[in-house]
N, C-alpha and C positions, 0 to 999 in steps of 0.2 A: 048771244052774243059773249056773257061773260057765265063761262059754269063753273059754279063754289062744291067741292069736294070733301067733306071732312071724312078722315078713316078714324078706326079705332084708338091705333094706335097715338093719336095727338098728331097727328098730320093732317094740315089743311090744303088744299089746293086751290090756286085761283089759277083758271083757265082761261087765257083770252082766245076767243074762239069766231073771229068775223068771218063770216062765210067766204069772204076776198080772199083772207088767208094773210091778209096785209095788217092789221090790228089797226086803220091809221083813226085817228085820234079825230072825234067831233063831239059832239054836245051828249049825241045818247051812248056813245061809248065811254064818254068819262063819266057820264054819271051812273054808267050801269059799271065800272070799276070801280068808282068811288061806292055803291052798294054795297057790292062783294067785299070789300075790303072792311066796311062798317061791318058788318056781320061776321065776320073772321075775328075782326079786334074784341066782340062783343060773346064771342062763341067762349067757351068751358072747356076747359082741359086740353087746349092747341100749344103746344109745343112747338110747333114749326111749321113755318108758312111755303109752301114752294109754288113761286110765279112763273106760272111757265105759258106758251104760244101753242093753241093747235094745229095753227097753219104752217105755210112755208115762211114765215117771218114774225120775228119777236115783234115786232112794232116798226113800222115806217115813218114815227111821228103824225105830224096833223093830216087832216083830211084837205088835200091842197083845192082838190074841186070844190068844196062844201064851202070855202071861202070863195067862192066867184060867184057871189050874189051881186054885184056892186056896191055900194058904199052905204048905201041908205041900208038900215040894220046888220050892216056887219061890225062894229063895234060891240054891240051889244053881246051878237052871236058867239063874236071870241070869247069876250070877258064870263060870260055865260060856260063856256066850256072850259075854261082856265082855271074859273072858282073850283067847278069839280074838280079838274085834273089835280089843283092845288092840294083838296080835301087828299086824293090819292096818296101823294107822295106824302102827305105829314101822317098819316095816317100808316102807309109801311115804316117811316120813318120812328114812329113812337108806337108799334105794334109790338104787345107787350105776348112778343114768341120770338125766335128766331127767322128772317127771313132770307131765303135762298132762291134769286135768279138764275131761270137756265133760259140760256139764250141759243137759238138758233137764225140760221137766216140772216136779215139788215136788221139792223138798229140805228135810228136817225132822229134825231129832231129831237122831240121832248118824249118819246119813248125812252129816252136813253136817261130821263129824269127818273125811269124806274129803277135802273140798275144803279144810281147812284142812292137811292133810298133803300135799295135792299143791304142786309149785312154779307150778305156773300155771291158771288156771282160765277155761275162756271159758262162757259161757253164752248159752242162746238168750234173745231178746228176751219171752219171755211165763213165762219160769220164776217160779217162787215160791217163797221160802224163808222156816222157820219154824223157832226153836228149840224151841216145842213141848211140852217137859219138863214145865211149870206145866198144863198143859191136862188129865194126867191125873196130878197130882199127886207126878211123879217127880224126879227130880235129874239135871243134867245127867251124860253119859256120852261116850266116843269123844274126851276131851281136849276139848273144846269150850271147856268153861271156863278151859283153859289157853290155848287160843290167843287166844281169844276176849278174855281179860285181857291180855294182853301186847301186842295187835295194837292195841285201843282204851281199854284204861283200866277201871280197876273199876267205875265211876258207868254206864259205857255199855254193857260187859259186863253188869253186873246189870238194865239198864234191858232189853234183848235177853232174858235168858236167865227173868226174871221174868214178864216183861208177854205172852213169846212172841205176838208178835203179826206176822201175814205181811204181810213185803213182796215188793216187787219185784224184778227183776233189775238195775236202774237204782240202786235204792237199795243194793243189793248192793254195786256198783260204785263209791259214793261210800263204805261201808261200809270197802272196801277188801279183802271178799270174791270177788269176781271181777274180774278185769283185761279181760276185753272182753266185750261185751255186740252179741249180732248178731240180727238178725232170721233167724225160724222159716226162710225161704226160703231164706237165703246162708249157714245156719249150716253145713253139711255142708262146703261148699266153704271158708268162711274156717278152718273146724278144719283142712283138708289143707293150708292156706298155712301155716298157725301149725307144724303140725306139719313140714314141709318147710322149713322156714325153719331150726328147732329142731338139724333132723337134719343140714342141710349145713352147723352153725355148729361151731366148736371145743371139742366136748365137754367135752376135758379142762377147759378155761378153764372150761365153763360151772358143771362139780362142783363145782372148787377154789372157785367165786365162790359155791355153794350151801355149801360147809363154811362159808365165814366166814360168812357174812349167819346163818347157823342159828348159829353160836359166838357172834357180836357181842352178844347182851344177857347173857350169863355172862361176861363178861370185861370188866375194867377197860380205860381208853384205851391206855395202854402197853402193856398183853395183846394187845390185839387189831391194833394195828401193830405188834408184832414177831411177831404170825401172818401178819399181810398180806405185810410183807418178806419171810417165809419162804414164803412161798407162789409168789409173783412170783418169788423164783429158781426156784424147783422145775420153776413152767411155763414159763422161760423158756429148759430144759433139751426141751422138747417140737418134737415136728415141726409144729406145726399154729403153735406161736409164731414158728418161724424162716419158715414159710410166708406169714403175718399181715405181718412186717416187710417180707418181699422183696416181697410183693405191692402194697403201702403206699407202699413207695420206686421199686416199678414203674408205679405209678399201675394196677392192673390188680385184677379181684377176686380174694380168695384164695378158696382150694381146701382147704378144709380136711377133713383125715381121721379127726379126732376123736381123735388122740393128740399 
């Protein structure tokens, strides 16, 4: 159901491969994905993680038919699933590598949490997005209300969550949910180019920058500037910093090693 692929160049691929092609979230799917995230997070020499789907959809959110079991035991079933999926979201968010999500088909409900947890999102031009929760009388999960509110503000977050209207990839890009939108015919090539660019970059600086951005909203201005200064001092000791400075002064392209 979840394929984990490690490549020698430092790329780790987490591929959601639900046989239905929908990657609907239930307890088994959530735990399998959490296990894959744990495996990748603890692996050595991983510089970039690519999260993708092998099916026709990136993910349709919760497996609604799996909830149709009556009230007895439903609460435990939901809680078990959401606890496992929370580990997925938090694991991707704190991943010691850059995380790229490659989106195709439909993305709805909790599957959108995977996009928020990623550092970079590239989507096919015909992808469709929907919060979807209120369509079944549910409330948000997978940190969607957390990330949406911080990114768009309360009013816009409520609009998307309450109305649950479907929208396209260009609209998702306007909202800041997606970085790059590519036609389906050029999607794999564009993904490969993005992955290569990030893999060949200064990974240590990337990760330090990721930490700074994630910490920004919870810090005062003096606190954050102090954190920036300390991070710059630390990164100045890296091989990649010395290489970057040397390449700039020599007017040549840098050859970063990721450390």
